[in-house]
C-alpha positions, 0 to 999 in steps of 0.5 A: 351143552351150554356149561361145557361150551363155556368151560371149553371157551374159558380153557381155550381163552386161558390157553390163548392168553398163555400162548400169547404171553409166551409168544410175546415173551419170545418176541421180546427176547429175540428183539433184546438179542438183536438190540444187544447185538447191534449195541455190541457192534456199535461199541466195537466200531467206536472202539476201533475208531478210538484206537485209530484216533489214538494211533494217529495222535501217537504218530503226531505226538512222536513227529512233534517230539522228533521235530522238537528234538531236531530243532533243539539239536540244531539250536544247540549246534548253533549255540556251540558254533557261536561259542566257538566263534566267540572263543576265537574272537576272544583269542584274537583279541587277546593276541592283539592286546598282547601284540599292542602291549609289546608294541607299547613296550617297544615304543616306550623303550624307543621314547626313553632312548630318544629322550635320553639322546635328546637330553644328551644333545641338549647338554652337548649343545650347551657345552658347544655354545659355552665353548664358542662364547668363551672362544669368540667372546660373544654372547649366544645371540651375537654368535647365532646372528654372526653364524646366520649372516655367514651362512646367508652370504656364503650359501645363499645361492646354493640354498636358493637353488636347492629350495627351488629344485625341491619345490619344483620337483614336488610341484611337478609331481603333485601338479601332474597327478592332480592334472591327470585326475582332473582331466580324467574327470572332466573329459568323462563328463561334458557339462552344459552351460545354462544362465538364468536372468531375473526377467522374462519377456512375453510377446503380445499380438498387438498394443491393445493387449497391454490395455487388457493386461492393465484392466480398468483402473489397473485391476487386472495387473494388480490381481495378476501381480498379487496372485503370481508374486511377480512384477509386470513391467509395461513400457514403450517397447512395442508388443512386449511386456516384461515379467520380473522376479528374483525367483525363477519359479515364480517368474516362469509360472507368471510368464506361462500364466500371462501367455495363456491369458493372452492366448485365451483373450479373457483377461479378468481377475477370476480367469487370472486366478483359474489359469494361475492355479492350473499352471501352478499344478502343471509346474508341480508335476514338471518339478517332480518330473525334473527330479525323477529325470535327474535321479535317473540320469545319475542312476539313483532310484531309492530317493523318497518322492518328496526329496525328488521333488526338492531336487526338481526345485533346484531347476528354479534356483540359480547361483551367480546365474548358474542353474542349480540343478544342472550345477548339482548334476555336474557336481554329482558326475564329477564327484563320482568320477573323482571318487572312482579315481581315489577309491572312495565310495562313488555312490555316496559321493554322487548322492552327496554331490547331487544334494550338496546345495539342496538347502538353497531350495528352502533358504528363503523360507527357513532360517539358517544357512543353506548348509544347515538347512540341507543337513536338516533335510537329509536327516529328516529323510534318514539318508546315509550319515556319510552323505549328511557329513559330506553336505555339512562340510562341503564349504569348510576349509581347514577343518577335519572334514571327511574325504567325501566332503573334500571330493564335493569341494573339488567337484563344486569348485570345478563346476563353479569356476569353469568358463561361463558357468557363473556371472559376477557383478561388476561391483563385486568384481571390483571389490574383490580386486581392491581387497586382493591388492590391499592385502598384498600391499600390506606386506613389508617390501612390496612396492606395488601389485597388480591383479590380472587375468580376471583376478586369477593372477597377481604380480607383486613388485618388491624393493630389491634393496629390502628383500633378497631372492631367498626372502622373495621366495618366502614372501610369495608363500606368505602372500598366498597363505594370506590370500587363502585365509582372508579372501573368498574366491573360486579356483586358484590365484597365481602369485608372481613375486618379481624382484629385479635390480637395475643399475644405471650409469651415464657415460659422458 
């Protein structure tokens, strides 16, 4: 039994091995199929995703191509429009050139005709002069002299009346129009009147404060004068000290600093410097505020901050006692009104009027006239070229200045010459009067001259034996022209030439 059992065990073992192998083979085959199916599904899914991506990419590409085509079409349309516009301009220029050529031809023809007529007239004139010389037996100069003497004797009255009437009519028309414009401008702006002096007084609580201001061995007053740059004048006037300086800004800072020191009671070098720095900073803020308020008043809102600061600095500069900031604001208002009447850019004139004296702010620190300094300042801030030119030429007379500059000249003269606007020293006034009388007395036939009305009018007495009525009219024009060329003055000067004949007889 034992061998049979072994045989059967071996057979069963072989059968088990073969069955396990077969089962394993079947299991592996099923897994391979499952894996293959899974891989196939993944491939199919990825293929679908790839197709979707390709479709999206194609859509985007088509959109980009359509957009590019649309932009290209729009660009081509713009190019065509520009070409059409350029062709139109070329045609217009061509037509204009043809018109100009035709006008040149017509003008040339007219010039040739005028030249021919002038030559014919010259020939006729020479022939007439030759005939007159032969008939009268006189030379050309003698005949001319006799002719003018005859005309002067026979028609002097008529010529004088005609000249007087023409001048009167022209003067009335011009004066009427000028008065209308000036009155319109001045009525629409009411200027204020401000005067500044070179000294300021500070009141003291008592006489002992003077000693504190001076300090031991004058230490306090020396420190104060060195730091502030002003002079402190202490005299016998009770409870008052005087701050003196030609710079209004330094004077005001020094006055405020001293007033605060007196109020504080501690007057010593360290305290002086501390309060001075604080007051200086406050004045800097005040200057900026003054500039901003001035610009707001004039409706200007695009000036740089540094330029606005320079405008505020004008408040602390004077000219003949007139505050330059108020003067500049007046000129700006008047310039705008005058420009509006004359159909000129009122904003440009207003800005140029405000900035016409801006160079005076730095005239003590920078070399050159205030006009040149002002030009450099405005160019630095890149302002409108018309404003720069108006400022540059606002003092020029007899040059080809732009219209804006002439408007600034008129507005400047109105603001400067109005009553009470400026002060003039006694010496300068006397010098100007003497110069005026000397200039007038230099004319032949003038017996005497008198300046009246504060230099606004001159009366000229002439010798009636040397100068006729007709010559007196010509003399008045010559005197006025000479005054314009040689003497500087604000406003206008009225020239009265007086010619009178006195005949005296005695009855015995």
